[in-house]
C-alpha positions as CSV (number, residue, x, y, z in Angstrom):
1,M,31.4,113.7,38.1
2,N,31.1,113.2,41.9
3,K,27.6,111.7,41.4
4,K,29.1,109.2,38.9
5,I,31.9,108.2,41.3
6,K,29.3,107.8,44.1
7,N,27.1,105.5,42.0
8,T,30.0,103.5,40.9
9,T,31.2,103.0,44.5
10,I,27.8,101.9,45.6
11,V,27.5,99.4,42.8
12,F,31.0,98.0,43.6
13,I,30.1,97.7,47.3
14,I,26.9,95.9,46.5
15,L,28.7,93.4,44.2
16,V,31.3,92.7,46.9
17,L,28.5,92.1,49.5
18,L,26.6,89.8,47.1
19,N,29.8,87.8,46.5
20,I,30.4,87.4,50.2
21,V,26.8,86.3,50.8
22,N,27.1,83.9,47.9
23,Q,30.3,82.3,49.3
24,S,28.8,82.1,52.9
25,F,25.3,80.7,52.0
26,Y,26.0,78.3,49.1
27,K,22.9,76.2,48.4
28,R,22.0,73.7,45.6
29,L,18.4,73.2,44.8
30,D,16.9,69.8,43.8
31,L,13.9,70.4,41.5
32,T,13.3,66.7,40.6
33,N,10.0,65.2,41.7
34,E,11.6,62.2,43.5
35,Q,14.4,64.4,45.0
36,R,17.0,62.4,42.9
37,Y,19.9,64.6,43.9
38,T,19.1,65.0,47.5
39,L,21.5,63.1,49.7
40,S,20.1,60.9,52.5
41,E,21.1,61.6,56.1
42,T,23.2,58.4,56.1
43,T,25.2,59.6,53.1
44,E,25.6,63.1,54.6
45,T,26.9,61.6,57.9
46,I,29.4,59.4,56.1
47,V,30.6,62.2,53.7
48,Q,31.1,64.6,56.6
49,R,33.6,62.2,58.2
50,I,36.0,62.4,55.3
51,D,38.9,64.5,56.5
52,Q,41.5,63.8,53.8
53,P,41.4,63.9,50.0
54,L,39.2,61.1,48.7
55,F,39.7,60.4,45.0
56,I,36.9,58.9,42.8
57,N,38.0,57.7,39.3
58,V,35.0,56.9,37.1
59,Y,35.8,54.8,34.0
60,L,32.8,56.0,32.0
61,E,34.7,58.1,29.4
62,G,35.0,57.6,25.6
63,D,32.6,56.4,22.9
64,F,29.7,54.3,24.1
65,P,25.9,54.0,23.6
66,S,23.7,57.0,24.3
67,E,21.9,55.2,27.2
68,F,25.3,55.0,29.0
69,K,26.0,58.6,28.2
70,R,23.0,59.2,30.3
71,L,24.5,57.0,33.1
72,Q,27.7,59.1,32.7
73,V,25.7,62.3,33.2
74,E,23.7,60.9,36.2
75,T,26.9,59.6,37.8
76,L,28.6,63.0,37.4
77,Q,25.7,64.9,38.8
78,Y,25.4,62.6,41.8
79,L,29.2,62.9,42.5
80,E,29.0,66.6,42.2
81,E,26.5,66.6,45.1
82,L,29.0,64.6,47.1
83,A,31.8,67.1,46.2
84,A,29.5,70.0,47.1
85,E,29.0,68.5,50.5
86,N,32.7,67.9,51.2
87,S,35.5,69.6,49.2
88,D,37.9,66.8,50.0
89,I,36.1,64.6,47.4
90,I,37.9,64.8,44.1
91,I,36.2,63.4,40.9
92,Q,37.8,62.4,37.7
93,F,36.4,60.6,34.6
94,V,39.0,58.4,33.0
95,N,39.0,56.7,29.6
96,P,39.7,53.0,30.3
97,D,41.0,52.1,26.8
98,L,44.7,52.6,27.8
99,Q,44.5,50.6,31.0
100,R,42.1,47.7,30.3
101,E,44.5,45.0,31.6
102,S,45.1,46.7,34.9
103,L,41.4,47.3,35.4
104,I,40.6,43.7,34.8
105,K,43.3,42.6,37.3
106,K,41.6,44.8,39.9
107,G,38.3,43.0,39.3
108,M,36.7,45.5,37.0
109,L,35.5,43.3,34.2
110,P,34.1,44.9,31.1
111,S,30.4,44.6,30.0
112,Q,29.5,43.7,26.4
113,L,26.3,45.4,25.3
114,T,24.0,45.0,22.3
115,V,23.2,48.6,21.1
116,E,20.3,49.7,18.9
117,E,20.9,52.9,17.1
118,D,19.1,54.2,13.9
119,G,17.3,50.8,13.8
120,K,20.6,48.9,13.6
121,L,22.1,46.5,16.2
122,S,25.8,46.7,17.1
123,E,28.1,45.5,19.9
124,A,29.9,47.8,22.4
125,I,32.2,47.1,25.3
126,I,32.2,49.5,28.3
127,F,33.8,49.5,31.8
128,P,30.9,50.5,34.1
129,W,33.2,50.9,37.2
130,A,34.5,53.5,39.6
131,E,37.5,53.2,41.9
132,I,37.7,55.1,45.2
133,K,41.0,55.8,47.0
134,Y,41.3,57.1,50.5
135,K,44.5,57.3,52.5
136,N,46.2,54.0,51.8
137,K,43.1,52.0,50.9
138,S,41.0,51.6,47.8
139,T,37.8,49.9,46.7
140,I,35.8,49.5,43.5
141,V,32.1,50.3,42.8
142,S,30.0,48.6,40.1
143,L,27.8,51.0,38.2
144,L,25.8,48.4,36.4
145,P,23.4,46.0,38.3
146,T,23.2,42.3,37.5
147,A,19.4,42.0,37.9
148,I,17.3,40.5,35.1
149,V,16.0,43.4,33.0
150,S,13.8,43.5,29.9
151,S,15.7,46.4,28.2
152,Q,18.8,48.6,28.4
153,E,16.5,51.4,29.5
154,E,15.4,49.4,32.6
155,Q,19.0,48.5,33.2
156,L,19.9,52.2,33.2
157,Q,17.1,53.0,35.6
158,K,18.3,50.4,38.1
159,A,21.9,51.6,37.7
160,V,20.9,55.2,38.5
161,E,18.8,54.0,41.5
162,N,21.9,52.1,42.8
163,L,24.3,55.0,42.6
164,E,23.9,56.4,46.1
165,Y,24.0,53.0,47.8
166,G,27.1,51.9,45.7
167,F,29.2,54.9,46.5
168,T,28.0,55.4,50.1
169,N,28.7,51.8,50.9
170,A,32.1,51.9,49.4
171,M,33.0,55.1,51.3
172,H,31.7,53.7,54.5
173,R,34.0,50.6,54.2
174,L,37.0,52.8,53.6
175,L,36.2,55.0,56.6
176,L,35.7,52.1,59.0
177,G,38.5,52.1,61.5
178,T,38.0,48.4,62.4
179,Q,36.4,45.7,60.4
180,Q,33.5,43.7,61.8
181,K,34.1,40.1,62.9
182,I,32.4,37.1,61.3
183,A,32.6,33.6,62.7
184,L,32.1,30.6,60.3
185,L,30.9,27.9,62.6
186,S,32.2,24.4,62.4
187,G,32.2,21.2,64.4
188,N,28.8,19.9,63.3
189,G,29.6,18.7,59.8
190,E,29.2,22.0,58.0
191,L,30.3,22.6,54.4
192,E,34.0,22.5,53.7
193,D,35.7,25.8,53.0
194,I,36.3,25.1,49.3
195,Y,32.5,24.9,48.8
196,L,32.0,28.3,50.4
197,Y,34.9,30.0,48.7
198,S,33.0,32.0,46.2
199,F,30.8,33.6,48.8
200,L,33.2,33.9,51.7
201,S,36.1,35.3,49.6
202,E,33.9,38.3,48.9
203,V,32.9,38.6,52.6
204,A,36.5,38.5,53.6
205,K,37.3,41.6,51.5
206,K,35.1,43.7,53.8
207,H,35.1,42.0,57.1
208,K,37.3,39.9,59.4
209,L,36.4,36.3,58.8
210,A,37.5,33.4,61.1
211,K,36.7,29.8,61.5
212,F,35.1,29.0,64.9
213,T,34.6,25.4,66.1
214,L,32.0,24.5,68.7
215,D,33.9,21.3,69.6
216,S,35.5,23.1,72.5
217,V,32.0,23.6,74.1
218,A,32.3,20.0,75.5
219,K,35.5,20.8,77.3
220,N,35.3,24.5,78.2
221,P,31.8,25.9,77.5
222,K,32.2,29.2,79.4
223,Q,35.4,30.1,77.6
224,T,33.9,29.1,74.2
225,L,30.9,31.3,74.8
226,K,33.0,34.2,75.9
227,E,35.1,34.0,72.7
228,L,32.1,33.6,70.5
229,I,30.3,36.7,71.7
230,D,33.3,38.7,70.6
231,F,32.1,38.2,67.0
232,D,29.4,40.3,65.3
233,L,27.9,37.6,63.1
234,A,27.9,33.8,63.0
235,I,27.3,31.9,59.7
236,I,25.9,28.4,60.1
237,A,26.3,26.7,56.7
238,K,24.7,23.3,56.3
239,P,25.3,21.5,59.5
240,T,24.8,17.7,59.2
241,T,25.3,16.4,62.7
242,E,23.2,16.9,65.8
243,F,23.8,19.9,68.1
244,S,24.3,19.1,71.8
245,A,22.4,21.0,74.5
246,A,25.5,22.9,75.4
247,E,26.2,23.9,71.8
248,K,22.6,25.1,71.4
249,F,22.8,27.1,74.6
250,T,26.1,28.7,73.4
251,L,24.3,29.8,70.2
252,D,21.3,31.0,72.1
253,Q,23.5,33.2,74.4
254,F,25.4,34.5,71.4
255,I,22.1,35.7,70.0
256,T,20.8,37.2,73.3
257,N,24.2,39.0,73.7
258,G,23.6,40.8,70.4
259,G,25.2,38.4,67.9
260,K,23.6,38.3,64.4
261,T,23.1,34.9,62.8
262,L,22.8,33.6,59.2
263,W,21.3,30.1,59.2
264,M,21.5,27.9,56.1
265,I,19.8,24.7,57.2
266,D,19.0,21.4,55.4
267,N,16.3,19.7,57.3
268,V,16.2,16.7,54.8
269,I,19.0,14.5,53.7
270,A,18.9,14.7,49.9
271,D,22.2,15.0,47.9
272,Q,22.4,15.8,44.2
273,D,25.7,13.8,43.8
274,S,24.1,10.7,45.2
275,L,21.2,11.0,42.8
276,F,23.6,11.3,39.8
277,N,25.7,8.3,40.9
278,G,22.8,5.9,41.5
279,G,19.9,7.4,39.6
280,K,17.8,7.1,42.7
281,M,18.0,8.1,46.4
282,L,16.1,8.1,49.6
283,A,15.2,11.5,51.0
284,Y,14.6,11.5,54.7
285,P,14.5,14.0,57.6
286,R,17.7,15.1,59.2
287,N,17.8,15.5,63.0
288,L,19.9,18.5,63.9
289,N,18.2,19.1,67.3
290,L,17.6,22.7,66.4
291,T,13.8,22.7,66.1
292,D,13.1,23.9,69.6
293,L,15.8,26.6,69.3
294,L,14.4,28.1,66.1
295,F,10.8,27.6,67.3
296,S,11.5,29.9,70.2
297,Y,12.6,32.6,67.7
298,G,9.4,32.2,65.7
299,V,10.2,29.9,62.8
300,R,10.0,26.2,62.0
301,I,11.6,24.4,59.1
302,N,9.4,21.5,57.8
303,T,10.7,18.2,56.5
304,T,8.6,18.4,53.4
305,L,10.5,19.1,50.2
306,I,9.2,21.7,47.7
307,K,8.9,21.0,44.0
308,D,8.4,24.0,41.8
309,L,7.5,24.3,38.0
310,Y,9.7,27.4,38.0
311,A,13.0,25.6,38.5
312,A,16.7,25.6,37.5
313,K,18.0,23.1,34.9
314,I,20.4,20.2,35.4
315,P,22.3,18.2,32.7
316,V,20.8,14.8,32.0
317,A,22.2,12.1,29.7
318,T,19.7,11.6,26.8
319,G,21.6,9.1,24.6
320,M,24.8,8.3,22.7
321,V,26.2,9.5,19.4
322,G,29.1,7.2,18.5
323,N,31.1,7.0,21.7
324,Q,30.0,10.4,23.0
325,T,27.2,10.7,25.7
326,Q,24.7,13.4,24.7
327,F,23.4,15.7,27.5
328,K,20.4,17.9,27.6
329,N,19.6,20.6,30.2
330,L,16.2,19.9,31.7
331,E,14.2,21.6,34.4
332,W,14.5,19.8,37.7
333,F,11.5,20.6,39.9
334,F,13.4,19.9,43.1
335,H,15.6,22.9,42.4
336,P,13.2,25.9,42.7
337,L,14.1,29.3,41.5
338,A,13.0,31.6,44.3
339,G,11.9,35.2,43.7
340,G,13.1,37.9,46.0
341,N,11.0,40.4,47.9
342,P,11.1,43.5,45.6
343,N,10.5,45.9,48.6
344,H,13.4,44.8,50.7
345,P,17.0,46.0,50.2
346,I,18.4,42.5,50.6
347,T,16.6,41.1,47.6
348,K,15.7,44.2,45.5
349,N,17.1,43.8,42.0
350,V,18.6,40.4,42.8
351,L,18.4,37.5,40.2
352,P,16.2,34.5,41.2
353,V,18.0,32.4,43.8
354,R,18.5,28.7,43.1
355,F,17.5,26.2,45.9
356,Q,18.4,22.5,45.9
357,F,16.0,20.2,47.8
358,T,14.6,22.9,49.9
359,N,12.0,22.9,52.7
360,Q,9.1,25.1,53.6
361,I,9.5,27.6,56.5
362,D,6.5,28.2,58.8
363,T,6.3,31.4,60.9
364,L,4.9,31.4,64.4
365,K,3.1,34.3,66.2
366,N,5.3,36.1,68.7
367,N,6.8,39.6,69.2
368,I,9.4,39.2,66.4
369,K,9.0,41.0,63.0
370,K,9.2,38.5,60.2
371,T,9.9,39.6,56.6
372,P,9.7,37.2,53.7
373,L,12.9,37.4,51.6
374,L,12.6,34.5,49.2
375,V,9.5,32.6,48.1
376,S,8.7,29.9,45.5
377,S,6.3,30.5,42.6
378,V,2.6,29.6,43.1
379,L,3.1,26.4,41.0
380,T,4.4,24.2,43.7
381,Q,3.9,20.8,45.1
382,K,4.7,19.3,48.5
383,F,6.9,16.2,48.5
384,G,6.7,14.3,51.8
385,T,9.7,12.5,53.3
386,P,10.9,9.9,53.8
387,N,10.5,9.1,50.1
388,F,12.5,8.0,47.1
389,I,13.5,10.4,44.4
390,A,14.3,9.0,40.9
391,L,16.3,11.0,38.4
392,Q,14.2,9.5,35.6
393,S,11.2,11.3,36.9
394,I,12.6,14.4,35.2
395,A,11.2,13.1,31.9
396,D,7.6,12.9,33.3
397,E,5.2,15.5,32.0
398,P,4.0,17.6,34.9
399,I,0.3,17.8,35.6
400,E,-0.5,21.4,36.4
401,E,-3.3,20.5,38.8
402,D,-0.7,18.8,41.0
403,Y,1.3,22.0,41.4
404,R,-1.2,24.3,43.1
405,S,0.2,24.5,46.6
406,G,0.9,28.2,46.2
407,N,3.9,30.3,47.3
408,K,6.2,28.7,49.9
409,L,8.5,30.7,52.2
410,L,12.1,29.6,51.7
411,A,14.0,32.4,53.4
412,V,12.9,34.8,56.1
413,L,14.4,37.8,58.0
414,L,13.7,38.0,61.8
415,E,14.0,41.3,63.6
416,G,13.2,42.3,67.2
417,D,13.8,41.4,70.8
418,F,14.7,37.8,70.9
419,N,13.9,35.8,74.0
420,S,16.3,33.1,75.1
421,A,15.1,29.6,74.3
422,Y,16.4,28.7,77.9
423,R,14.5,31.5,79.7
424,N,12.4,29.1,81.7
425,R,14.5,26.0,81.3
426,V,17.5,24.4,83.0
427,H,20.8,25.7,81.6
428,P,23.3,23.2,80.3
429,F,26.0,25.1,82.0
430,K,26.3,28.2,84.2
431,T,27.7,31.5,82.8
432,P,28.0,35.0,84.3
433,I,27.1,36.5,80.9
434,Y,23.6,34.9,80.6
435,K,20.9,37.1,79.2
436,A,17.2,36.3,79.0
437,N,16.6,38.4,75.9
438,A,18.3,40.5,73.2
439,N,17.2,44.0,72.2
440,G,16.9,44.9,68.5
441,N,18.7,41.8,67.1
442,K,18.5,40.3,63.6
443,M,18.8,36.9,62.0
444,I,18.1,35.3,58.6
445,V,16.9,31.7,58.3
446,I,17.3,29.9,54.9
447,A,15.7,26.5,54.4
448,D,18.6,25.2,52.2
449,G,22.1,24.4,53.2
450,D,23.3,24.5,49.6
451,V,22.2,28.0,48.9
452,G,25.8,29.2,49.4
453,K,27.6,26.1,48.0
454,N,29.6,26.7,44.9
455,Q,30.5,24.1,42.4
456,I,34.0,22.7,41.8
457,L,35.6,22.9,38.3
458,K,39.1,21.3,37.7
459,K,39.6,21.1,41.5
460,E,39.0,24.9,41.8
461,P,35.9,26.6,43.3
462,Y,33.5,27.9,40.6
463,D,31.5,31.2,40.8
464,L,28.4,30.8,43.0
465,S,26.4,33.1,40.7
466,R,26.7,30.7,37.7
467,D,26.1,27.0,37.0
468,K,29.1,25.4,35.4
469,W,27.0,22.9,33.3
470,T,24.1,25.0,32.1
471,N,25.7,28.5,32.3
472,E,22.6,29.8,34.0
473,Q,23.0,32.8,36.2
474,F,21.5,33.0,39.7
475,G,21.3,35.5,42.5
476,N,22.7,33.3,45.3
477,K,25.9,35.2,45.7
478,D,24.4,38.7,45.7
479,F,21.6,37.6,48.0
480,L,24.0,36.2,50.6
481,L,26.3,39.2,50.4
482,N,23.4,41.6,50.8
483,A,22.2,39.4,53.8
484,V,25.6,39.8,55.5
485,D,25.6,43.5,54.9
486,Y,22.1,44.0,56.2
487,L,22.7,42.0,59.4
488,L,25.9,44.0,60.1
489,D,24.3,47.3,59.1
490,D,23.7,49.5,62.2
491,I,23.4,52.9,60.4
492,G,20.6,52.2,57.9
493,L,23.0,52.0,54.9
494,M,21.1,49.1,53.2
495,E,17.9,51.1,53.1
496,L,19.5,53.2,50.3
497,R,19.0,50.1,48.0
498,N,15.3,50.7,48.2
499,K,15.6,54.1,46.4
500,S,13.2,54.2,43.4
501,L,13.4,56.7,40.5
502,Q,11.5,57.3,37.3
503,I,13.8,58.3,34.5
504,P,12.2,59.5,31.2
505,I,13.5,57.3,28.4
506,L,13.4,58.1,24.7
507,D,11.4,55.6,22.6
508,K,14.1,54.6,20.1
509,Q,11.8,52.8,17.6
510,R,9.4,55.7,17.5
511,A,12.2,58.2,17.2
512,F,13.6,56.2,14.3
513,R,10.2,56.0,12.5
514,E,9.4,59.7,13.0
515,R,12.9,61.2,12.8
516,T,12.2,63.1,9.6
517,Y,9.2,64.8,11.2
518,W,11.1,65.7,14.4
519,Q,14.2,66.9,12.4
520,F,11.9,69.2,10.5
521,I,10.3,70.4,13.8
522,N,13.7,71.1,15.4
523,L,15.5,72.5,12.4
524,G,13.0,73.6,9.8
525,I,10.5,75.5,12.0
526,P,13.1,77.8,13.6
527,V,14.4,78.7,10.1
528,L,10.9,79.4,8.9
529,M,10.2,81.5,11.9
530,L,13.3,83.6,11.2
531,L,12.3,83.9,7.6
532,V,8.8,85.1,8.4
533,F,10.2,87.5,11.0
534,G,12.7,88.9,8.5
535,I,10.0,89.4,5.8
536,G,7.6,90.9,8.2
537,F,10.2,93.3,9.6
538,Q,11.2,94.5,6.2
539,W,7.6,95.0,5.2
540,L,6.8,97.0,8.3
541,R,10.0,99.1,7.9
542,K,9.2,99.9,4.3
543,R,5.6,100.8,5.2
544,K,6.7,103.1,8.0
545,Y,9.4,105.0,6.1
546,Q,8.0,104.9,2.6
């Protein structure tokens, strides 16, 4: 009896010790080849900063296609990794059916999907969104990318790849104590606010956005520079008048003092509205007096327009039926659709970006790292200026031999130690904060001032990502928002967008064709095995005891 008590006590102590060890040394193992469930250092750093309950409501609950059941599972598994890292993270999956109107008001628009199951097509509506609440702030996360995909399987893969970036970026925004400051420059004929509303309204949700005019440089240049360098990023959106030497020096010193810049430059005067009004226009170079400034940073924007056979469409009047003018959407080669760099987080999974009367960018050799972001197709033609552009040329049949100029660089990222353009030159004005170079700065140069210009419909700004006439979708908005995020990202957050995964997907058509065979394999064979085992067992039993 004493021996039994002793053994029972030993077993009990061992179980208690194992439980203590289990609680003290908790560890999850990621056995996937691409380490799908292993959090990056950036994510771990952000998650560890959460010191109060953070609620994540995921609206992937209810009846929806099998592919998105997979997205539900992948999302749950990823969020469980976050919760395992910090117990203050609380996850809940919510059925959106009873609160659709409130979700739409918050900006969570539903997605309509074409579903193929059992060889039949049907429609389904889902809400691929999550909402994160922390303290008195909240934000939403899209779980479905807007990139062009060939199938729902590819869409699922891109959605899973984007999970870590989407949630980490959202948590980072909620944790930021102060928002970063962005200056929208004015004073040199830049685009009016209404034409930038679609882009800037999204920027203003995450950052402090303010209008900043360079007009004051003429009266008080020192004070203007001092106020400008208080901003983290300056956006220069389609200036149309020449920059003075003092204004250029102000921009130069903003850059050497660590300010990031997003340039959207039209180096040729060519306006779509003028073309529609008169049917013909003269395209000629625009003098902004910025060539030497950009040249010192390692780029030059040419005055040659780029025509591309891979282009966006515009509506053109083709005739009359009764009193009604008939329009047809035709490809306009002066509006190239630029493809993004698939290996960079700014342009990965972004739709083609529409350019309007764009120029080619040349890069120059210096110590600055230059990364192409957007390029034309190979089927391009250079169109010299000054030159006339006639709308009726849209009806001309293109000769492929004339469009063999190759890929043209239309947007480029510059990173490195920028030298001041006034390093060995006379300064337009003296300032105590002059710097000869900047360490580890970034800028993006885009050879089109209209890349961020939204259309106007019924006197209201229209969505930049869609054309109001042709209903085509473009990646302009996503590209610019990613560009702003990248320029302001000092912790490597944007690199999470480069995450690549390989998710095994079921071949639906083959599964439908061979379903009887696989049903037999999965259901029939186990039953046969049990039957054979039962018969064999009875036979052996009879033989043994007969």
